matplotlib code that plots the C-alpha trace (Angstrom):
import matplotlib.pyplot as plt

x = [0.0, 1.3, 2.3, -0.4, -3.1, -1.9, -1.8, -5.4, -6.6, -4.7, -6.3, -9.9, -9.5, -8.0, -10.8, -13.6, -12.1, -10.7, -14.0, -15.7, -13.1, -13.6, -17.4, -18.8, -16.1, -14.3, -16.2, -17.0, -13.6, -12.4, -14.7, -14.5, -10.7, -9.6, -6.0, -3.6, -5.2, -4.6, -1.6, -0.4, -1.3, -0.7, -1.3, -3.9, -5.2, -7.3, -10.9, -13.9, -14.8, -11.4, -10.3, -7.4, -5.5, -4.7, -2.9, 0.7, 2.5, 5.7, 4.0, 1.8, 4.8, 6.6, 3.6, 1.8, -1.3, -2.9, -2.5, -3.8, -2.5, -4.8, -5.1, -6.2, -6.8, -3.7, -5.1, -2.2, -2.4, -0.6, -2.9, -1.8, -3.6, -3.3, -4.0, -4.4, -2.8, -3.5, -4.9, -8.3, -8.7, -8.6, -12.1, -15.1, -18.5, -20.4, -18.7, -15.2, -12.7, -12.5, -8.9, -10.4, -12.9, -10.3, -8.3, -11.1, -11.8, -8.1, -7.6, -10.7, -9.5, -6.0, -7.2, -9.6, -6.4, -4.4, -7.3, -7.1, -3.3, -2.6, 0.3, -0.7, 1.3, 0.6, 1.5, 0.9, 0.8, -0.1, 1.3, 4.4, 5.1, 5.1, 5.9, 6.1, 5.5, 6.2, 3.8, 4.2, 2.0, 1.2, -0.6, 2.5, 2.7, -1.1, -0.6, 2.3, 0.2, -2.6, -0.3, 1.0, -2.7, -3.4, -0.2, 1.5, 1.9, 2.5, 5.0, 2.9, -0.7, -1.9, -3.1, -1.6, -3.5, -1.6, 1.8, 0.5, -0.8, 2.5, 4.3, 2.3, 2.6, 6.3, 7.1, 5.0, 6.1, 3.6, -0.1, -1.8, -5.1, -4.8, -7.4, -7.3, -8.7, -9.3, -11.9, -10.6, -10.4, -7.5, -7.2, -5.2, -6.5, -5.7, -7.8, -4.9, -2.8, -5.7, -6.2, -2.6, -2.4, -5.5, -4.2, -1.3, -3.1, -6.6, -7.5, -10.5, -11.5, -13.0, -14.1, -14.7, -16.5, -18.4, -22.0, -20.9, -19.0, -22.1, -24.1, -23.8, -26.1, -27.9, -26.2, -25.4, -21.8, -19.1, -15.7, -14.3, -10.7, -9.1, -7.4, -4.8, -3.6, -4.7, -6.7, -9.5, -12.5, -16.0, -19.3, -22.8, -24.7, -28.2, -27.9, -29.7, -27.4, -24.4, -25.7, -26.9, -23.4, -21.9, -24.3, -23.6, -19.9, -20.2, -22.4, -20.1, -16.9, -18.7, -19.7, -16.4, -14.8, -17.4, -16.7, -13.0, -13.6, -15.9, -13.6, -10.7, -12.9, -12.3, -14.7, -15.6, -17.7, -18.5, -19.0, -20.1, -18.6, -22.1, -22.8, -22.0, -19.1, -19.8, -22.8, -21.0, -18.2, -20.3, -22.0, -18.8, -17.8, -21.1, -20.7, -17.4, -18.3]
y = [0.1, 3.4, 5.7, 8.5, 5.7, 4.1, 7.2, 8.2, 4.7, 4.9, 8.3, 7.1, 4.1, 6.3, 8.7, 6.1, 3.7, 6.5, 8.2, 4.7, 4.1, 7.5, 7.8, 4.3, 2.0, 4.1, 3.1, -0.3, -1.1, 0.0, -2.1, -5.3, -5.4, -4.6, -4.0, -6.2, -5.7, -3.2, -1.0, 1.0, 4.6, 6.4, 6.2, 8.0, 8.0, 5.1, 5.8, 3.8, 0.9, 0.6, -3.0, -3.4, -5.6, -2.5, -0.8, 0.3, -0.7, 1.2, 4.4, 3.9, 3.2, 6.5, 8.7, 7.2, 7.1, 4.4, 4.8, 2.5, 1.8, 3.2, 1.1, 1.9, -0.2, -0.7, 0.1, 0.0, -3.0, -4.6, -5.7, -7.9, -8.1, -11.7, -11.0, -14.1, -13.3, -16.5, -16.4, -17.2, -13.8, -12.5, -13.8, -11.5, -11.9, -8.5, -5.1, -5.9, -8.7, -10.3, -8.9, -5.3, -6.0, -7.5, -4.2, -2.0, -4.2, -4.2, -0.7, -0.1, -2.2, -0.5, 3.1, 1.8, 0.3, 3.5, 5.6, 3.6, 4.2, 0.5, -0.6, -2.3, -4.8, -7.0, -10.6, -11.3, -14.9, -17.6, -20.9, -19.1, -15.9, -13.4, -10.4, -9.2, -5.6, -5.3, -3.4, 0.5, 3.5, 6.5, 7.7, 7.2, 3.6, 3.0, 4.7, 2.3, -0.6, 0.6, 1.0, -2.7, -3.9, -2.4, -2.9, -6.0, -9.1, -12.3, -14.9, -18.1, -18.8, -21.4, -21.0, -22.4, -21.1, -23.3, -22.0, -18.4, -19.1, -20.7, -18.0, -15.4, -17.6, -17.5, -14.0, -12.0, -12.5, -10.4, -11.4, -9.4, -9.2, -10.7, -10.6, -13.4, -12.3, -14.9, -16.9, -19.9, -22.0, -24.5, -28.0, -28.6, -28.8, -25.7, -26.2, -27.2, -24.3, -22.0, -23.3, -22.9, -19.4, -18.4, -19.5, -17.1, -14.3, -13.1, -14.4, -13.0, -14.7, -12.7, -14.8, -12.8, -14.6, -14.2, -15.0, -17.1, -19.4, -20.4, -21.9, -22.6, -20.8, -22.8, -21.7, -24.9, -25.7, -23.9, -24.1, -23.8, -23.2, -23.7, -20.3, -21.8, -25.0, -23.9, -27.0, -26.7, -28.9, -28.4, -29.0, -29.0, -26.5, -27.4, -30.8, -30.4, -32.9, -30.9, -28.0, -29.8, -31.6, -28.0, -26.4, -29.6, -29.0, -25.4, -26.0, -28.8, -26.5, -23.9, -26.1, -27.4, -24.1, -22.9, -26.0, -25.3, -21.7, -23.1, -25.8, -23.3, -20.6, -18.1, -15.3, -14.9, -13.2, -13.9, -11.2, -11.5, -9.0, -7.8, -6.9, -4.3, -5.2, -2.1, -4.0, -7.2, -5.7, -3.9, -7.3, -9.0, -6.0, -6.2, -9.7, -9.4, -6.3]
z = [-0.1, -0.9, 2.0, 1.2, 0.9, 4.2, 6.2, 5.1, 6.2, 9.4, 10.0, 9.2, 11.5, 14.3, 14.3, 14.3, 16.9, 19.2, 19.3, 20.1, 22.8, 24.4, 24.2, 24.4, 25.9, 28.5, 31.6, 30.6, 29.6, 33.1, 35.0, 32.7, 33.0, 36.5, 37.7, 39.5, 42.8, 45.7, 45.9, 49.0, 48.9, 52.2, 56.0, 58.0, 61.6, 62.8, 62.7, 64.4, 62.1, 60.3, 60.0, 62.6, 60.1, 58.2, 61.1, 60.4, 63.4, 62.6, 61.9, 65.2, 67.4, 66.2, 66.8, 69.7, 67.8, 65.8, 61.9, 59.3, 55.6, 53.0, 49.6, 46.1, 43.2, 41.2, 37.7, 35.3, 33.3, 30.4, 27.4, 24.5, 21.2, 19.5, 15.8, 13.6, 10.3, 8.4, 4.9, 6.0, 7.3, 3.7, 3.2, 3.1, 1.2, 2.3, 2.5, 3.8, 4.6, 8.0, 8.3, 7.9, 10.5, 12.8, 12.4, 13.5, 16.7, 17.6, 17.1, 19.2, 22.0, 21.8, 22.2, 25.1, 26.8, 26.3, 27.8, 30.9, 31.1, 30.2, 28.1, 24.8, 22.8, 19.7, 18.6, 14.9, 14.2, 11.4, 12.1, 13.2, 15.3, 12.4, 14.5, 18.2, 19.1, 22.9, 25.1, 25.5, 26.0, 24.1, 20.9, 18.7, 19.7, 18.9, 15.5, 14.8, 15.5, 13.4, 10.5, 11.2, 11.3, 8.0, 6.2, 7.6, 5.3, 6.9, 5.5, 6.2, 5.3, 8.2, 11.7, 14.8, 17.8, 20.3, 19.3, 19.7, 23.1, 24.1, 22.8, 25.0, 28.1, 27.7, 26.4, 28.7, 32.2, 34.2, 34.2, 31.2, 29.6, 26.1, 23.4, 21.0, 17.7, 15.2, 13.2, 15.1, 12.0, 13.0, 12.3, 15.6, 19.2, 21.3, 24.5, 26.7, 25.5, 26.0, 29.6, 30.4, 29.1, 30.9, 34.3, 33.9, 32.0, 31.4, 28.0, 26.1, 22.9, 20.0, 17.0, 13.7, 11.0, 7.7, 7.2, 4.1, 6.3, 8.3, 5.2, 1.5, -1.0, -3.4, -6.7, -8.4, -8.9, -7.1, -6.7, -3.3, -2.1, 1.3, 1.9, 4.1, 2.0, -1.5, -2.0, -4.5, -5.5, -7.1, -5.0, -6.2, -3.9, -5.4, -3.6, -0.2, 1.4, 0.4, 2.1, 5.1, 5.4, 5.3, 7.8, 10.3, 9.9, 10.8, 13.7, 15.1, 14.6, 16.6, 19.4, 19.8, 19.8, 22.7, 24.7, 24.4, 25.8, 28.5, 29.6, 29.7, 31.5, 28.7, 28.1, 24.6, 22.0, 18.2, 15.8, 12.2, 9.7, 8.6, 12.2, 14.4, 16.6, 19.2, 20.5, 20.7, 22.7, 25.0, 25.9, 26.6, 28.8, 30.7, 31.3, 32.8, 34.9]

ax = plt.figure().add_subplot(projection="3d")
ax.plot(x, y, z, "-o")
ax.set_aspect("equal")
plt.show()
């Protein structure tokens, strides 16, 4: 993409997603993704009703009066975006590709994190780690992330969610909130890696899919291609059994994915590219609050 066109696209996404984060998500994000716990703030004189377990005995001894420790929520978080860059993200049957939709969702979450004074980092993955952007703060860092979301070209085509989750577990030492944004089309099992990652971090799964992936239209002969392997074949969509078989495959895959989330205790949301992701994210935040 040419530099001028890229900068215009970055600006459009920045205006839209920063506005959403500021006007819609600010409070919800804060309550949905809490800090690491309570941090010591100051001491003050003991008052009737205070918990005696909070008494600071060193200060009390020096002043011959009872003083207690005052704590406040330790808000600063590290947030990570795990972005699926496999070839299946290039599919789209409505107004935009899945990848374009992922870019907007990721940018909205990134601005929400920054407005809550959190650091934000990104892991781009296919069936390997394509790029790791360490977490930082600031608008300049956010704009760099958006440019990469728009313009980054992966080397590989396939998906390996297990590998990406293992990388997160090993690369980020302190507990973080990690948004795993993918269509979750992966031939390998990832539940165990998801469970382990969610024990160390707070994993949130965001599935992005296209409506044409859910069922086949009755249009006669159709050539289909696996975006990640390149394998092609013809199918006859006028046959009801063919359409039903595909519908069953999709339903089974969705059920298995949701079962993996449930067993791993991972909060999740599924968003279709022709639907409003704002409502979906708000529901997710409300569920966690």
